[in-house]
Structures are given as C-alpha cells and as structure tokens.
VEXLUMNU-536010 format. One record per residue (C-alpha): x negated, y negated, z negated; residue number from 1. Coordinates in steps of 0.2 Angstrom, whole numbers, plus 5000, padded with zeros to 4 digits. Example, Ala and Ser with C-alpha at 12.3 -4.5 7.8 and 13.67 -1.06 7.14 Angstrom:
<atoms>
+------+------+------+-----+
|   xx |   yy |   zz |   i |
+------+------+------+-----+
| 4938 | 5022 | 4961 |   1 |
| 4932 | 5005 | 4964 |   2 |
+------+------+------+-----+
</atoms>
This chain:
<atoms>
+------+------+------+-----+
|   xx |   yy |   zz |   i |
+------+------+------+-----+
| 5230 | 5034 | 4737 |   1 |
| 5222 | 5046 | 4725 |   2 |
| 5210 | 5041 | 4710 |   3 |
| 5192 | 5043 | 4712 |   4 |
| 5191 | 5052 | 4694 |   5 |
| 5203 | 5055 | 4678 |   6 |
| 5201 | 5058 | 4660 |   7 |
| 5215 | 5067 | 4651 |   8 |
| 5217 | 5070 | 4631 |   9 |
| 5233 | 5080 | 4628 |  10 |
| 5244 | 5073 | 4615 |  11 |
| 5234 | 5056 | 4614 |  12 |
| 5243 | 5042 | 4624 |  13 |
| 5231 | 5030 | 4630 |  14 |
| 5233 | 5011 | 4625 |  15 |
| 5218 | 5001 | 4630 |  16 |
| 5202 | 5005 | 4640 |  17 |
| 5187 | 4994 | 4641 |  18 |
| 5170 | 4996 | 4652 |  19 |
| 5153 | 4994 | 4642 |  20 |
| 5144 | 4978 | 4646 |  21 |
| 5128 | 4988 | 4644 |  22 |
| 5129 | 5004 | 4653 |  23 |
| 5137 | 5003 | 4671 |  24 |
| 5145 | 5021 | 4669 |  25 |
| 5151 | 5020 | 4652 |  26 |
| 5169 | 5017 | 4646 |  27 |
| 5180 | 5018 | 4630 |  28 |
| 5198 | 5021 | 4627 |  29 |
| 5209 | 5018 | 4613 |  30 |
| 5222 | 5031 | 4611 |  31 |
| 5236 | 5038 | 4599 |  32 |
| 5247 | 5051 | 4597 |  33 |
| 5266 | 5049 | 4598 |  34 |
| 5264 | 5035 | 4608 |  35 |
| 5258 | 5025 | 4593 |  36 |
| 5274 | 5027 | 4583 |  37 |
| 5267 | 5039 | 4570 |  38 |
| 5252 | 5048 | 4568 |  39 |
| 5233 | 5048 | 4572 |  40 |
| 5223 | 5038 | 4584 |  41 |
| 5207 | 5041 | 4593 |  42 |
| 5193 | 5032 | 4600 |  43 |
| 5184 | 5041 | 4615 |  44 |
| 5169 | 5037 | 4625 |  45 |
| 5166 | 5043 | 4641 |  46 |
| 5154 | 5043 | 4655 |  47 |
| 5156 | 5044 | 4674 |  48 |
| 5141 | 5055 | 4684 |  49 |
| 5139 | 5054 | 4701 |  50 |
| 5133 | 5041 | 4714 |  51 |
| 5145 | 5028 | 4713 |  52 |
| 5144 | 5025 | 4733 |  53 |
| 5152 | 5043 | 4733 |  54 |
| 5172 | 5045 | 4734 |  55 |
| 5172 | 5054 | 4719 |  56 |
| 5165 | 5053 | 4703 |  57 |
| 5165 | 5066 | 4687 |  58 |
| 5172 | 5059 | 4670 |  59 |
| 5166 | 5067 | 4654 |  60 |
| 5170 | 5064 | 4637 |  61 |
| 5154 | 5060 | 4627 |  62 |
| 5160 | 5055 | 4610 |  63 |
| 5177 | 5057 | 4601 |  64 |
| 5181 | 5046 | 4582 |  65 |
| 5198 | 5051 | 4574 |  66 |
| 5208 | 5038 | 4565 |  67 |
| 5223 | 5040 | 4553 |  68 |
| 5235 | 5028 | 4563 |  69 |
| 5236 | 5022 | 4581 |  70 |
| 5223 | 5013 | 4591 |  71 |
| 5230 | 5000 | 4602 |  72 |
| 5216 | 4991 | 4609 |  73 |
| 5196 | 4990 | 4609 |  74 |
| 5183 | 4979 | 4614 |  75 |
| 5164 | 4982 | 4617 |  76 |
| 5150 | 4971 | 4608 |  77 |
| 5141 | 4957 | 4619 |  78 |
| 5127 | 4961 | 4606 |  79 |
| 5125 | 4977 | 4602 |  80 |
| 5124 | 4992 | 4616 |  81 |
| 5132 | 5005 | 4605 |  82 |
| 5145 | 4995 | 4596 |  83 |
| 5163 | 4992 | 4598 |  84 |
| 5179 | 4986 | 4588 |  85 |
| 5197 | 4993 | 4588 |  86 |
| 5214 | 4987 | 4584 |  87 |
| 5225 | 4998 | 4572 |  88 |
| 5241 | 5001 | 4571 |  89 |
| 5238 | 5000 | 4551 |  90 |
| 5232 | 4982 | 4551 |  91 |
| 5215 | 4985 | 4550 |  92 |
| 5201 | 4982 | 4564 |  93 |
| 5186 | 4995 | 4562 |  94 |
| 5168 | 4993 | 4569 |  95 |
| 5161 | 5008 | 4577 |  96 |
| 5142 | 5015 | 4581 |  97 |
| 5144 | 5027 | 4595 |  98 |
| 5127 | 5034 | 4589 |  99 |
| 5134 | 5038 | 4573 | 100 |
| 5145 | 5053 | 4567 | 101 |
| 5163 | 5052 | 4561 | 102 |
| 5166 | 5035 | 4550 | 103 |
| 5166 | 5017 | 4556 | 104 |
| 5152 | 5007 | 4550 | 105 |
| 5165 | 4993 | 4543 | 106 |
| 5184 | 4990 | 4541 | 107 |
| 5192 | 4975 | 4539 | 108 |
| 5211 | 4975 | 4532 | 109 |
| 5216 | 4956 | 4533 | 110 |
| 5231 | 4958 | 4544 | 111 |
| 5247 | 4962 | 4537 | 112 |
| 5255 | 4971 | 4552 | 113 |
| 5250 | 4981 | 4568 | 114 |
| 5233 | 4974 | 4577 | 115 |
| 5238 | 4974 | 4595 | 116 |
| 5223 | 4967 | 4603 | 117 |
| 5204 | 4963 | 4600 | 118 |
| 5192 | 4953 | 4610 | 119 |
| 5174 | 4950 | 4611 | 120 |
| 5167 | 4933 | 4616 | 121 |
| 5156 | 4934 | 4629 | 122 |
| 5149 | 4916 | 4626 | 123 |
| 5145 | 4914 | 4608 | 124 |
| 5143 | 4933 | 4607 | 125 |
| 5142 | 4934 | 4588 | 126 |
| 5161 | 4932 | 4587 | 127 |
| 5176 | 4942 | 4592 | 128 |
| 5195 | 4938 | 4589 | 129 |
| 5211 | 4951 | 4584 | 130 |
| 5228 | 4947 | 4588 | 131 |
| 5243 | 4954 | 4576 | 132 |
| 5261 | 4956 | 4575 | 133 |
| 5258 | 4946 | 4559 | 134 |
| 5258 | 4931 | 4569 | 135 |
| 5241 | 4926 | 4567 | 136 |
| 5225 | 4927 | 4576 | 137 |
| 5209 | 4928 | 4567 | 138 |
| 5190 | 4924 | 4570 | 139 |
| 5178 | 4937 | 4566 | 140 |
| 5158 | 4940 | 4564 | 141 |
| 5153 | 4957 | 4561 | 142 |
| 5140 | 4954 | 4550 | 143 |
| 5155 | 4946 | 4538 | 144 |
| 5165 | 4954 | 4526 | 145 |
| 5179 | 4943 | 4530 | 146 |
| 5187 | 4933 | 4543 | 147 |
| 5180 | 4917 | 4548 | 148 |
| 5197 | 4909 | 4552 | 149 |
| 5215 | 4913 | 4552 | 150 |
| 5227 | 4905 | 4566 | 151 |
| 5245 | 4906 | 4561 | 152 |
| 5246 | 4904 | 4582 | 153 |
| 5265 | 4910 | 4583 | 154 |
| 5280 | 4914 | 4572 | 155 |
| 5283 | 4931 | 4580 | 156 |
| 5271 | 4947 | 4587 | 157 |
| 5255 | 4942 | 4596 | 158 |
| 5250 | 4953 | 4609 | 159 |
| 5234 | 4946 | 4614 | 160 |
| 5222 | 4933 | 4611 | 161 |
| 5206 | 4930 | 4621 | 162 |
| 5191 | 4918 | 4622 | 163 |
| 5188 | 4908 | 4637 | 164 |
| 5173 | 4916 | 4646 | 165 |
| 5168 | 4898 | 4650 | 166 |
| 5169 | 4889 | 4633 | 167 |
| 5165 | 4896 | 4617 | 168 |
| 5178 | 4887 | 4606 | 169 |
| 5192 | 4890 | 4616 | 170 |
| 5204 | 4904 | 4614 | 171 |
| 5222 | 4909 | 4621 | 172 |
| 5236 | 4919 | 4614 | 173 |
| 5252 | 4925 | 4620 | 174 |
| 5268 | 4933 | 4609 | 175 |
| 5285 | 4937 | 4609 | 176 |
| 5292 | 4920 | 4609 | 177 |
| 5288 | 4919 | 4627 | 178 |
| 5274 | 4907 | 4624 | 179 |
| 5255 | 4906 | 4629 | 180 |
| 5245 | 4894 | 4618 | 181 |
| 5228 | 4887 | 4620 | 182 |
| 5217 | 4883 | 4605 | 183 |
| 5202 | 4873 | 4605 | 184 |
| 5194 | 4878 | 4589 | 185 |
| 5182 | 4862 | 4589 | 186 |
| 5199 | 4850 | 4587 | 187 |
| 5197 | 4839 | 4572 | 188 |
| 5212 | 4843 | 4560 | 189 |
| 5216 | 4841 | 4542 | 190 |
| 5224 | 4858 | 4541 | 191 |
| 5213 | 4874 | 4539 | 192 |
| 5217 | 4879 | 4556 | 193 |
| 5219 | 4870 | 4574 | 194 |
| 5234 | 4865 | 4580 | 195 |
| 5238 | 4871 | 4598 | 196 |
| 5229 | 4860 | 4613 | 197 |
| 5243 | 4868 | 4624 | 198 |
| 5260 | 4877 | 4623 | 199 |
| 5267 | 4885 | 4639 | 200 |
| 5285 | 4891 | 4639 | 201 |
| 5277 | 4905 | 4651 | 202 |
| 5291 | 4919 | 4653 | 203 |
| 5310 | 4920 | 4649 | 204 |
| 5305 | 4936 | 4638 | 205 |
| 5291 | 4941 | 4628 | 206 |
| 5272 | 4937 | 4635 | 207 |
| 5264 | 4954 | 4634 | 208 |
| 5248 | 4949 | 4641 | 209 |
| 5236 | 4934 | 4647 | 210 |
| 5220 | 4932 | 4655 | 211 |
| 5207 | 4917 | 4660 | 212 |
| 5199 | 4919 | 4677 | 213 |
| 5182 | 4924 | 4677 | 214 |
| 5177 | 4909 | 4691 | 215 |
| 5190 | 4895 | 4687 | 216 |
| 5189 | 4889 | 4670 | 217 |
| 5207 | 4882 | 4668 | 218 |
| 5216 | 4896 | 4676 | 219 |
| 5225 | 4909 | 4667 | 220 |
| 5237 | 4923 | 4671 | 221 |
| 5251 | 4929 | 4662 | 222 |
| 5263 | 4943 | 4662 | 223 |
| 5280 | 4948 | 4652 | 224 |
| 5297 | 4958 | 4649 | 225 |
| 5304 | 4947 | 4664 | 226 |
| 5294 | 4957 | 4676 | 227 |
| 5284 | 4943 | 4682 | 228 |
| 5266 | 4937 | 4684 | 229 |
| 5264 | 4919 | 4683 | 230 |
| 5246 | 4909 | 4686 | 231 |
| 5244 | 4893 | 4678 | 232 |
| 5233 | 4879 | 4681 | 233 |
| 5230 | 4869 | 4664 | 234 |
| 5221 | 4855 | 4673 | 235 |
| 5238 | 4851 | 4681 | 236 |
| 5248 | 4844 | 4664 | 237 |
| 5266 | 4841 | 4665 | 238 |
| 5272 | 4828 | 4654 | 239 |
| 5281 | 4834 | 4637 | 240 |
| 5299 | 4835 | 4639 | 241 |
| 5313 | 4830 | 4625 | 242 |
| 5311 | 4848 | 4616 | 243 |
| 5292 | 4849 | 4617 | 244 |
| 5279 | 4837 | 4609 | 245 |
| 5264 | 4844 | 4618 | 246 |
| 5258 | 4845 | 4637 | 247 |
| 5260 | 4861 | 4646 | 248 |
| 5252 | 4869 | 4662 | 249 |
| 5259 | 4871 | 4679 | 250 |
| 5264 | 4886 | 4686 | 251 |
| 5254 | 4887 | 4703 | 252 |
| 5259 | 4905 | 4709 | 253 |
| 5271 | 4918 | 4705 | 254 |
| 5268 | 4937 | 4709 | 255 |
| 5285 | 4947 | 4710 | 256 |
| 5287 | 4966 | 4712 | 257 |
| 5286 | 4975 | 4696 | 258 |
| 5301 | 4984 | 4692 | 259 |
| 5299 | 4983 | 4674 | 260 |
| 5288 | 4974 | 4660 | 261 |
| 5270 | 4969 | 4665 | 262 |
| 5259 | 4975 | 4649 | 263 |
| 5243 | 4969 | 4657 | 264 |
| 5235 | 4957 | 4669 | 265 |
| 5215 | 4955 | 4672 | 266 |
| 5207 | 4945 | 4685 | 267 |
| 5193 | 4952 | 4695 | 268 |
| 5173 | 4950 | 4689 | 269 |
| 5169 | 4946 | 4707 | 270 |
| 5182 | 4936 | 4716 | 271 |
| 5193 | 4922 | 4710 | 272 |
| 5207 | 4926 | 4718 | 273 |
| 5210 | 4946 | 4713 | 274 |
| 5221 | 4952 | 4699 | 275 |
| 5226 | 4967 | 4693 | 276 |
| 5243 | 4972 | 4685 | 277 |
| 5249 | 4986 | 4674 | 278 |
| 5266 | 4989 | 4670 | 279 |
| 5280 | 5000 | 4662 | 280 |
| 5287 | 5004 | 4680 | 281 |
| 5272 | 5017 | 4679 | 282 |
| 5263 | 5008 | 4693 | 283 |
| 5247 | 4999 | 4693 | 284 |
| 5244 | 4984 | 4706 | 285 |
| 5231 | 4975 | 4714 | 286 |
| 5235 | 4956 | 4720 | 287 |
| 5227 | 4941 | 4730 | 288 |
| 5231 | 4923 | 4725 | 289 |
| 5223 | 4916 | 4739 | 290 |
| 5232 | 4921 | 4755 | 291 |
| 5237 | 4914 | 4772 | 292 |
| 5255 | 4905 | 4770 | 293 |
| 5267 | 4920 | 4775 | 294 |
| 5256 | 4934 | 4769 | 295 |
| 5259 | 4945 | 4755 | 296 |
| 5250 | 4944 | 4739 | 297 |
| 5251 | 4962 | 4735 | 298 |
| 5236 | 4971 | 4741 | 299 |
| 5238 | 4989 | 4733 | 300 |
| 5249 | 4999 | 4723 | 301 |
| 5243 | 5014 | 4712 | 302 |
| 5258 | 5025 | 4707 | 303 |
| 5251 | 5042 | 4701 | 304 |
| 5253 | 5039 | 4683 | 305 |
| 5268 | 5050 | 4676 | 306 |
| 5273 | 5036 | 4660 | 307 |
| 5271 | 5018 | 4655 | 308 |
| 5254 | 5010 | 4664 | 309 |
| 5249 | 5000 | 4647 | 310 |
| 5230 | 4995 | 4653 | 311 |
| 5218 | 4991 | 4667 | 312 |
| 5200 | 4986 | 4667 | 313 |
| 5188 | 4980 | 4681 | 314 |
| 5171 | 4987 | 4681 | 315 |
| 5159 | 4975 | 4676 | 316 |
| 5147 | 4981 | 4689 | 317 |
| 5155 | 4987 | 4705 | 318 |
| 5168 | 4977 | 4714 | 319 |
| 5179 | 4990 | 4719 | 320 |
| 5180 | 5002 | 4702 | 321 |
| 5193 | 4998 | 4691 | 322 |
| 5203 | 5009 | 4677 | 323 |
| 5221 | 5011 | 4672 | 324 |
| 5226 | 5019 | 4656 | 325 |
| 5244 | 5027 | 4653 | 326 |
| 5255 | 5034 | 4640 | 327 |
| 5254 | 5051 | 4650 | 328 |
| 5238 | 5053 | 4642 | 329 |
| 5227 | 5049 | 4656 | 330 |
| 5215 | 5036 | 4663 | 331 |
| 5212 | 5035 | 4680 | 332 |
| 5197 | 5027 | 4691 | 333 |
| 5203 | 5019 | 4706 | 334 |
| 5193 | 5011 | 4723 | 335 |
| 5201 | 4993 | 4724 | 336 |
| 5202 | 4986 | 4741 | 337 |
| 5189 | 4972 | 4742 | 338 |
+------+------+------+-----+
</atoms>
C-alpha cells in the first residue's frame, strides 16, 4: 500500500510525530541529524492540503526551528493552539510558539541526561510530563520556571511517560528495566514523590513504549525489544509474588509479528480495539484486539519505509488517517482500514 502523502527532510532522521489538537490538517515532527547520536535537531511544522476524503493529500512544511542537539519527541499544548514542547538530547525541554521566529519562549534544564519523551495531559491541560534517561519523570506547568514534581520512577533509562486520558493525576512510565509503572499523584506519602501504585514486569527486555487506551480507562499496551506487544488490564490484579511487594496487572493479549523491537504503540482515537505499532523492522502495523476466535489480529502492514520506524500517530479528527515517522528522514501519511 502506498502512503497518501509524505514529508521528506534529507539529513534529518524523524523521531517523533504529533497531530495538532486544534487544527485537523496540521502536524509536527521532531528530528535530528546523524540519527540523534551527534549533531543538530530540528522541529518541523507541516500542514496537509486537499479534501480529506480524497486518496491523496499534499504535505507542505510551514515552519522549521533549529536546535543545537537532537530532538526525540514533541507534544502539542492542550491550551494554546500555537505552542508545543520538545524533548532534547542535551537534557533540555523547550517550549515553542510556532508563530514566533527562531527561538523557544522557554527552556528548562533540570534533567541530567537525554529527555526521550514528553506528553501533555488532555485532562488537566495546564500540565505536561517528561521522561528521561536519568531515570526520572518530571511534571511541569509551562508558566513555572521549575518542575512541579520529580519522580525517580526507574533506576534505568525511561523511554516514555504518559498522563492517563481519563484521570488527571494518574501517570504511567516504561523503561529499560523491563517494567511499566503506574503512579497516582494523589496518593499520600511521607516522601517527596509518590511510590508506584502498580509495577508490571511487562517484557523480558527493555520496554520502549506504552499507551493508555482512550476508551477503556484501565487498559494499557506496551511494546519492547522482545518484539512483543502486550495488552494489560490494570483492574485484573494479580497477587504479589515472592519477589514483588506490589500487585501487577494481567496480560489479556499478546500481539506477535514484528521481527525486531517495537518502538511505538498507540491506541486509536475512534475505536477501543484499534492499535498501531512502529518497529525497527522498518514496518508500521495496524492491529485489532477484538477479533473472533481464530481470526488474525493483524489488520494491515505498511512497509514503505527504508529505515527504523520509530513513531506513529493517529489523526485526532479522521479515524482512517495515521502518520508514521522513520529514520529514513520521512514521515508518511496513510489510510488505515476501518
């Protein structure tokens, strides 16, 4: 299957892609030179033109912002239509206004290693969070000069942290220790930071990605270096084992098929069973977690990228439109099956 549109930026590998929550045709891409190992970063804002019912759309890059270090992720503001934050390889978080030229309007430098993920809460819309290889998750208000809270969530590299789309004070993280953790920021504690409400030994290798189901509040999906995608029900709690002191969720589904590590998973916005995944096997796939017995969960494979596919993002306004980003310096826009 051919993409309906493509954005190509030679010499800058794409690391993250996100659709605007305010404009249905606008998306942004976080990218870096030399695959993020060394060199500059670039934030690119693009728009799609043409009727969205047509098979082909035209993509145009509207704005470009340069940084001195790699950009690994980005998140649009939920309260300001022209603002977003980016995650930097130098440990910085930058707040941008795409109507202004060249420079960010705020820079935070509290993380001591690479910031690999940022996420803006769509419940408590004044907050966003960051995940870093320094093992911490930090909570931010864009109006404040310092983070509101720092959580030493893992002892290893954290790849992603996400606010729940259902509860303002619940956040999940995943890391290189093979675990996914859920924190309730309301939990009373004598410490300066909350202990995890739940710890899931999610994969046998590093957990590179997770996502909350948009329709089912206690369902999350995880993906890791073991090539597996797992779906977890946090209501179906298993008793702690002899090696753990916390309850753990139950795995309700395993999705197998990727040939290398799963770098990104994202649940669909219009259906509780649709799940997208991006992998180092250079493919991007669509799955259904609700199929008849014996029927395959895999719905579609997109294999037009020529390098690692590291990010994907469903449109917030069109149930069939989804973007995939790759180290081949391209972001493709696809039509997914309903």
